[in-house]
N, C-alpha and C positions, 0 to 999 in steps of 0.2 A: 807289898810286891817285893818292894823294891831289899826289906831288910832280910825276906828268905834268903839272899843269894851271901849275907854273911855269913861266916863261920862263928861256932855259940850258939846260935841263934836257934831257940826254941820253933818246932814246928807252926807251933800257935803264934809265933810273932814276937811271944812276950817273954820276960826276965832274962836278961843281960846281966853276967858277970861282973867285977867291978874292974877287972882290968879290961875287959872285953868294951867296958862304958869307958873306958880312957882313952881306946885304941880306939875306937866309932866316933867319938870326939874330935882329937885331932886328925883324924882321918877327914870328918868335916870341915874345920877349920883353916887345913891345908886348899880342900878344895876351893872356899871360899873366898881366900887369898888370892889364888892362881887366876880368878874369874875377876877380880877388883884388880889383881895388878895387870891383866890383861885391856881392862875397860881404859885404864887411865892411864895406861905407858904405851901400849900398841901405837905402830906411826900414824892412822888414819883415824884415832881416836877420838876425836873431833865428829865425827861422826856418830860415832855409837854415842856420844852422851849427847847429841843431840836426842834420842831416844831415851834415854833414863835419868838426865837431869831436867827440871825446869827449863823453861825457853829462855828466862830472863838469864839465869846464867851461863845457859850454853851458848850466849850472841853478845858480842862486845862492840856496842854501838861506835859507828865509825863519824865519830862526831868530834868538833874541840869542846874542851869542857866550857865556854863561852856560851855553847849550842846546845849542850844537854838538857838545859833549863826547858828550852822549847820543845825538843821532844816531848817531855813531858805532860807540857802545856797542853799539847794537842789532844791529850785525853780527857776527855771532862766526862764528871759523873753526873749523867741524865735521870738518876733517881732525885730530882727535888721537890721538896711540896711548896705551898704557899708561903712560909714563912723565915725557912731557912736554906742556903744554897751553899753549895761546896764550890769555890773560887778556882779558876785556874790560876790566880794569883797567889792561894795557897798552897795550891800544887807546883808553882814554881821555887817556894821558899822550900817546900818539903824535901825535892828535889836536891836543891842546893844543901841542905842538913844533909842527905842521904849520902851525899858526895864527902861531904868533910868529915862523918864520921869512917868512912871506907877510907882512908889515909893511912898508913900502917907506917913502922919505922923506918930509917932510912936504910937499913939492910934488907927489909923484906920489898922496896921500895927497888932494889938493885937487882936483886931475884927477878922483880916482874918486867923489870925494865928487859932486862935477859931474855926471856920467855918472849918479849912483845917481838925483839929483836930474831930470834931465831922464827917465831908463827909469820914473820915478814919475809924473812929468806925465803920459806916455805911455800908462801901466795907467789911471790913472786917466782918460783920455779915453776908451779903449778901454771901461771897465766902466760908460760912466754908461749908465742904464736909456733903451732906447728907447720908451719908452712912459710914462705919468703915472705918478707912486705917493701915493696917499690920502695925505694930515696922518697918521693913525692909522699905518698900517704904517710909514712911514715915520721916525716917533718910534720905534716898537716896534723896528726894524730897528736904528736908532741906539744904542735901552737897550741888545740886546742884544751889538751890537759894544765898545761901553763896557765892557759887562758883562766879557764873556769876554778884556776887556785886564787884569784886575785879577788881582792875585795875584805874587808874584815867584817867580823858577824857572822863566819859561815858564807857571806855572800859572793854567788858566782860572777856578778857583775861584771862586764868589763866594759867600761865608761868609751874608752877610743874607739872599740867596736859597736858602739853604738851611736856615737857620733858619723861614722863613716856609715852607717844604716838610713841615715836621714834623708832624704828627698833633694832636699834644698836645706844651705845654710841658715842656722837659726836668725841671725839677725837681716839676713836678705842682702843684697849684694852692698847697698851701700846705708845699712843698718834702716831700711824702709823709708830715708827720706824722700819725700815728693817731687816731682817737678815742677808742680804750679806754683808758685811764688803766695799766690795766697794761701794756697794748702798749705804751703811748710811754713809760712806764718801762724795760720792757725794750730798747727801743730806744737811749736813753741813755746805758745801761748799755754797749753795744755801744761805744756813740761815745766813751764813757770809755778803754774799753781801748784803743780806735786812738788818745787823744791821750796816755796811759801809754805807749803804744811808741813811738809818734815821739817825745815829750818824750825818751824814755831813748835812742833813736837820736842824737836832734840832740847831747844830750850827748856822748855818750858813743863815736861811729861816724861822726858828719855826713861825706858824702862817700864814705864807705865804702861798700861793696854790702851790708854787714845788722851787724846787733849780734849782739855774742857778749854777753849780759846778766850772765855770773857773772863774767866775767874782764873784763868794764866797757872792751870795747874793740870796733875795729871788726875785719870781715873782707873779705878783697877776693875770693881764691879766684884760679881758672883759667880759669871759665866763660865769661867776658866778654869774652876779649883786650882787658882790660888801660883796659874802659871801667870807669870808675864809678860809684858813686850808685844802683847799682837800688833798694834801697828809696824813694830818693826819687821814681824815676821811675815807680816801681810804684804809690806811693802817690799820685802828683797824683790822679788821677779821684777817688780814697776821700776824701780830703781836703775835695774841694771839693762833693761831694754831700752828706757831712755838716756840710756848713756853716761847716768850720773853715778861716775866709779868711784868717786869719793867717798859719795855719802853710801854706796853699797860695799866700800873694805869697814867701815862705820858699822855698819848693823851687820855683818858676817863677826868683826871682831865681838861686838855685844852676844850674840850669838855663841861663840867658845866659849867667851869667859862667863857671862851673866845668865845665861837662858836654862834655868835648873828645872829637870824634870822631877827634883824628889820633893812637889809637893803632896800635902793632904789635906786638900777640896774637894768639896763636890762643882764640877765638871758636868756642861752640856758637852755630850757624846758626838753631836751633830757638830757644835760651832768649834771644839776643837781639833774635828778631825779636819773641816774645811778649812779652816786656815792655820793651823800648825804646822799638821801633817801634812796637805797640800801644800801649803807652804815653805816647806822643809827640801821637801822633793821636788816642787817646780825648780827653786833653787839649785838642787844638786844639778838635775838634768841640763839645767842653762851654762851652767860652768864648772863641774864636773868636783867641787869642792867639796870632800871627802865630809867636816865637818854636817852641813849638812842631814847626807845622809845617816851619817851618823845618829844625828838627834831625830830624825825621823824617823828611825825606827828603834829607838830609846822610847819614846814615848808613844808607840806602835805596838810595842808590848805592853806599856801598861792600857792600854786599849782594851786588848783581849778578853779578860776577866769578863767585860758586859757582854760578852756570845753568851754568856753560861748560865741559860734558864732554861727552861723544858723544851721550846720549841727551836732554842738557837737564835729566835728573835731579839734584838739587845733594849734592853731600856733604855730611857732617855738620860739620865743623869748617873755619873758614876765617880765613883770616892777614889782618885788617882792614887792615892797611897794604900788604901787597902784590898781594893778591886770590886767592894762590894758595889752596887748598881740597886738605884729603883725609879721609877716611872714617874713624872712628875706631877706634882698635885692635881695639879688643873684638869690633869687626862683621864679621861671618862674611864671611869672601873679600873684605874692601872693600868691603862692600857700604854702602847707604845704609837707612835706618830710613824707615818708612812712617809711623810718628808723627811726625817730621823734616819733611819733604821735604812730608807732606801737610798740615800747619800750618801754610803762609803764605800761603794763596790770600786771608783777609778784609782780611788788611793791605795787601797787592803791588795786592789792587783798589781800595782806598782810594788809598795809594801814587799808584798812576794817574787817581783819581778829583779830587784835589787839585794834580796835577803835570801833566792833558794830558799826558804823557807814556804813551802804550800798553805802552811794554815792560814794565812791574812787571807788568800783569794777563795782557801774553802771554807771557810766562815761567810761571806759574804755570796756565793753558789749556793750555801744553802737556804741565806734569806730566796734568795733568788727562785730559788725550786718550791717553796715553801708559800710563795704568792703567785707562782705557776699552776698550783694544783687546786688550789684554794678556791671554794665558789665565791665568783664574782657580780654582783645585782648588778646587772644590764649588761657586762661586762666591761663594767665601774669599778675601782678600787677606791673605796671608804679610808679614809683619813685614820681610824684607831683600829688597831690589832692589840688582840691580847695576847702578849708573849709567853704566857701559860699554856691556854688551850689552843693557840692556832685559829682563833674565830674574829671575825669584824666585833666590833660592840657599839658601835653606830653606822649608819648609812649618811655620812656626810659626805660629802667629794668635790674636793676643791681643785683646779688648777693654781692657784696663789696658795695662801697662807698655810701651812699640814700638809700640802699635799704637791707641790711645786715642781720641786727640786728631783723627784722619784722618778718621774716621767721624763727629765730632764738627762738623769744616768742611765736610761735604756738606750737612748739611741746612741750619747757619748759610749758608752761601754759596744757598743757595734762596732763605731766606727775607730775607738782605741785598739778593738781587735785587729784591725786591719782587715774589719768587715768580715770577721769570723765567727764573730760570737751569735750566731744563728735563734739563740733562744732568746737573746735579747732582743735581735730584730723582731722576733714573732711579736714580742709583747707588747714592744710600742708600737708596731702599727695596728695589731689588733685594739689597744689604748685608744691610740689616735681616734679611729674608726671609733668606737664606743662615746670617745668625747663628742666627735661629730655629730653624731645622733642624737645623744642627749644632752650636751651642754652648748654648742654651739649657736648663736641666734643671731637675728637682726634686727637693728633698731627699726624703728617706722621712719627715720632721718637716713639712715642704709651706713649704720656702723654695725661691724662684725664684733661681738663678743664673746668669751666666755664666762657664762654663766655658774652657778655652785649650786648643788643639789644635796638638799635634805629628807633622806628617805622619799625620793620620787617627786619633791616638790622644787620647781625652780626657787631659787633667790636673785634676781636678775641685778646683779652687782660683781664687778671685777675689781680683784685687788692690783697694787701698783707690782707685789710681787710677780700675778702673773703675765706680767707685759715679759716675760724673759721668751715669754712660748713663740710670738711669732719670729723670733732668730731660733730656735726650737726645731719648728716645722720647718721653717728654710732649710735648714743644714740636713732636715733627714728627707728634701722632698725629692732625690737623683734615686734614691737608693729605693725608695716605693716602689708601686705597681705601674710600669710605664702608663698606662692609662691614667693613672692617677698625679702622676708628679705635676703637671701644669696647676692642677686643683691646690695642690699642697703647697706651693709657691704664691698662687693666688690668693691663699688662705692666710699664708706667713705676713704678705703685704699688708691683707686686709685688718689684720690684728694690731700688725706694730703702726697704721696708720688711723686705729681707735686708741692707741695708746700715746701718741703724738697730739692727739683730739683734746684727750684727757689735758693737756701739759697748755696746751694752745687756748683752752676755755677757762681760765684761772688768771687772775690780775699779774701774777707773778712770772707766768710760763713754765711754770713745776708744777709739777704733776702730784696728787693727791693720794693719800695711803689707798683708799678704796673706790671706785666712782660707782653710779647705778645707772641704769637704765628703768626708770619708773617715776610715776607721779609727773612724766610730762616734761622728765630732765633725762638727759642722754651724756653719757662722759662727764658726767658731773658728781661730785661728792655732795651730799645733803646733809649727812650729818657731820655736828662737830667733830667726835671724834676720828673722822677719816678727814680731816680735813690739812691734816698736820704733812712734812717732807722732810724725811730723815736723810737727803745726801743718798739717796737708794739708787742702783745702777741698772736696774732692768732694762728702760727706756733706753736706754742708751745703748745697751748690750743688744738690744736689737737692731738698733739703727747699724750698729757694726756690721753685724753681719749679715744683714740685708744689703749693706753697701757692698759687700765683698762678692757677695754671691748674684748682684743685679748690675752694680756702679752706677745703679742709680743718683742722679747730682741731689734726689731732694733729701736722702737720709744724710747725706755731710749736713747742709743748707740745716735738717733738724738740730743735729747735733752743734751747729756754729748756736743756735735759739737758744739751746738747752746751758750750754757756756759763757753766756753772755747773760740768761738768769740768773746761774751762780754765782759770777762775778755779781753781781747789781746786790742780791736779797742775802748770798749766805758768806760770803768774804767779808770776815771781819779785823779788825785791828793786829789778831796772832793766830788767824788759821780760819776754817772753813766750821761753820755751824748747821745747824737743819732749823728748822722756819716750823710755827706752829701753825700755821693758815697762809697760804698759798692762796685765799682768794680775797689778802688786803694787800694795798704795796706798804705797807707800814706791819708787816710782819716782826714779832717777839721771838728772837732766837733759844732755840735749846738747849746751848749751850753744851753740844757735844760731837768734835770730830770723830764720828764713826772710824773703825781703821778701814772697813770696807770702801769707803772713800778713795783711800790711796789704793785699795790692790785691786777695786773694780772700776769704780763710773770714771778715775784718769785715766785706768789703763785704758778701757775701752773707748775710750774719746781719744784716747794717744794714737791708736791701732785704726780708728776710723778717717783720721788724716793723715796716715801711714801710708807706702805700700803695700800692697799683697804679700809680699815676698817676706816681711816683718813678723815672726811665728805664723809661718803658711802653715793654712786648714788640712793641709795635703800632710801634715807632718804630726801638727798638734792639736787637742782636746782643752778645753777650758772648763777646769771644776767648775763648781756653784758661787767659788769666790773669787771666780776667773787667774786661779791656777794655771800655767797650759803643762801639760804632762802629755810625752811623746807617745806620738801610735806606736802598740807595741807588735815590730815586724820579726818574728819569731827565725824563722828561716834565713833571715837576715845575720841574726844577732847566733847563729848557730852556724853557719856557712858562709859565712863574710857575704865579699863580692861575689861570689856564685851566688848566691842566697836571694842577695840585692837586684842581682839581672835578671834574677829568674822570677822574680815577684814585681818588676817592672814590666816585665811581656806576659 
């Protein structure tokens, strides 16, 4: 109908003379030019562009160049098959290439900069308040704006404000120095053991992962994907809280100059996270030294591709160079392990805290949501889960190896959130109820233990690794149902007593890797393969927690027994070593000073003989490698002293 209004057009709308066609085309081109000119040059054209142009072209990310890759890495391709996956690491690489390819000539860059300046001025004009702002409010807004820009890697984290939000000094009034002379002497003994271990590591294995004290050399292994210095990173916080500041500075210097994240090896996600990421984050929170935060973030970014599975449940092994991941060869049907993918929450939430990047916490919250929704046999969490289907692979349940720290991280996530993570709280207490109903047993001799569950059949075995559970149940007792609190504390004490019995019933007074309650024996290893001790911390860990919760002197006495046994059977000329048989007074050593001996065993013993204000439990939770991470007080971090006062009320 439009053509009928033009002169020279026939009634039928057909047949234009040549000159009329030219005039018509000229008219159309002018109209198009006018429309598009208005689209791109009218003052508020940005809003029009959002309608007509693709979203990616109409929005300019308000992030610094070094965080652009992080934004792209949040987008994971969910259309995987069983054999090939597009990892976030590749997405990061492609994002960087794209950024390089978009660079223009210096002239065009200058023009772009001028446009950005004009745009900023327009935005500032639009954002001016239309009402008067009082001076104090304006100053607070300015302070918070400046504070939010602090830190590298796009991090909004304000370390000074964090220190103000702690309820007590990190190292206590006098570094946790006990007033009792005997306790003080025993604490000094633990410090001497740490110095002896550290000095020999420094002399014979510096920069390697662990010391082999008999052969006087370093051990690297293949667990950390080419990363080095596991004993250094694991020891940072122990050195600091013990006041070994010269040694701490040596360790810090090595981390700054020698800790190379550009490895291309196969790493255990679990071990790298709890030892390296946890150790670096802890050192940062204790000292405020930026190098530790920087290294933790760098390593955290390298771990992100492991979540790129159909369910978001990570596999157990990752190549830190390529970002590809796979399951352990021994894991049933390519499954992921509960204690591995369930032991990321504390560290990844804190990576979000120090970077301002929500990707880390989103990844671990997805794991939590998957586990919360899936059906659980009798309320129990089996140890093997398919990262492809999200279904359980085997119905083997253990509070020891393969399952242990998943439960630990539920209650500690709740405590670390300043008791705001209600999902973690519910999942923990539901799991604890299922454990009590199905796994907790009482031996004929009156010992309480936690058996393992294999498809509905109980295996009356308890591992050394499960002995952390006394402390775990203890720290969670106060926040359960009021009528259950005393019961939970009693249960914690009974399990800790059983684990002490596993030590007391050996010739060395050190506990076996696993002990059984069948065939007429109780709290005793019946298999040769279970008789070894590798400097594990779980029993003294529970002693430390139970001491702080009850101040029953027996826990310190039990800790001193363990120190004497370590000195007698595990100390050699150039360090400490595990032993192969705890039931003989002449055990053969295994020639390995584990990094967790410095990170956990000696730290827990030192805290056991310190006053409670050294790393107070009101302010700190310990990851499963005993690296202290602070309680996150969101209101205080946002509002400073006002938020702190409100929280205390």
